[in-house]
C-alpha positions as CSV (number, residue, x, y, z in Angstrom):
1,M,-23.5,-49.4,67.8
2,A,-20.6,-49.2,65.4
3,A,-18.1,-46.3,65.2
4,T,-15.8,-45.2,62.4
5,Y,-12.5,-43.4,63.1
6,V,-11.1,-41.3,60.3
7,R,-7.7,-39.7,60.3
8,R,-6.5,-37.5,57.5
9,F,-2.8,-36.6,57.0
10,N,-0.2,-35.6,54.4
11,L,3.4,-36.6,54.1
12,K,6.0,-33.9,54.0
13,E,7.3,-32.7,50.6
14,T,10.8,-32.9,52.0
15,L,10.7,-36.7,52.3
16,T,12.6,-38.7,49.7
17,N,10.8,-41.3,47.5
18,Q,12.6,-44.0,49.5
19,Q,11.2,-42.6,52.8
20,V,7.7,-42.5,51.4
21,A,8.0,-46.0,50.1
22,S,9.2,-47.2,53.6
23,F,6.3,-45.4,55.2
24,W,3.8,-47.2,52.9
25,N,5.5,-50.5,53.4
26,F,5.4,-50.2,57.2
27,L,1.7,-49.1,57.1
28,Q,0.6,-52.0,54.9
29,S,2.8,-54.8,56.3
30,E,2.9,-54.0,60.0
31,F,0.5,-51.2,61.2
32,I,-2.7,-52.2,59.5
33,P,-2.5,-55.9,60.4
34,S,-1.8,-54.9,64.0
35,V,-4.8,-52.6,64.1
36,K,-7.0,-55.4,62.6
37,R,-6.0,-57.8,65.5
38,V,-7.3,-55.4,68.2
39,N,-10.5,-56.6,69.9
40,G,-13.5,-54.7,68.5
41,V,-11.9,-53.5,65.3
42,D,-13.9,-54.7,62.3
43,D,-11.7,-53.3,59.5
44,C,-8.9,-50.9,58.8
45,R,-8.3,-49.3,55.4
46,V,-6.0,-46.6,54.0
47,F,-6.8,-44.4,51.0
48,A,-4.5,-42.0,49.1
49,G,-6.5,-39.2,47.6
50,Q,-5.5,-36.5,45.2
51,G,-1.8,-36.0,45.2
52,A,-0.8,-39.6,44.8
53,L,1.1,-41.3,47.7
54,R,2.0,-38.1,49.7
55,A,-1.2,-36.1,50.1
56,D,-4.7,-36.5,51.4
57,I,-4.0,-39.9,53.1
58,R,-7.0,-41.2,55.0
59,L,-6.9,-44.0,57.6
60,I,-10.3,-45.4,58.3
61,V,-11.0,-47.8,61.1
62,D,-14.4,-49.4,61.6
63,M,-15.0,-50.5,65.2
64,D,-17.7,-52.1,67.4
65,N,-18.6,-50.2,70.5
66,V,-17.2,-52.9,72.8
67,R,-17.0,-52.2,76.5
68,T,-14.8,-54.4,78.6
């Protein structure tokens, strides 16, 4: 049986545009590829909802129910 993990979060308003850009760069270039390499993870996606790149960010990971 497959499982879906959803994590919602917002970035602080006090962060500079450069800090927000660094966060997104890290997320897309390092974090997501690392998560996708984990055994049992089918997919990892990130969505930014209303509020552009700072608010209502959703991390969604689709996983197999693998037991080792």
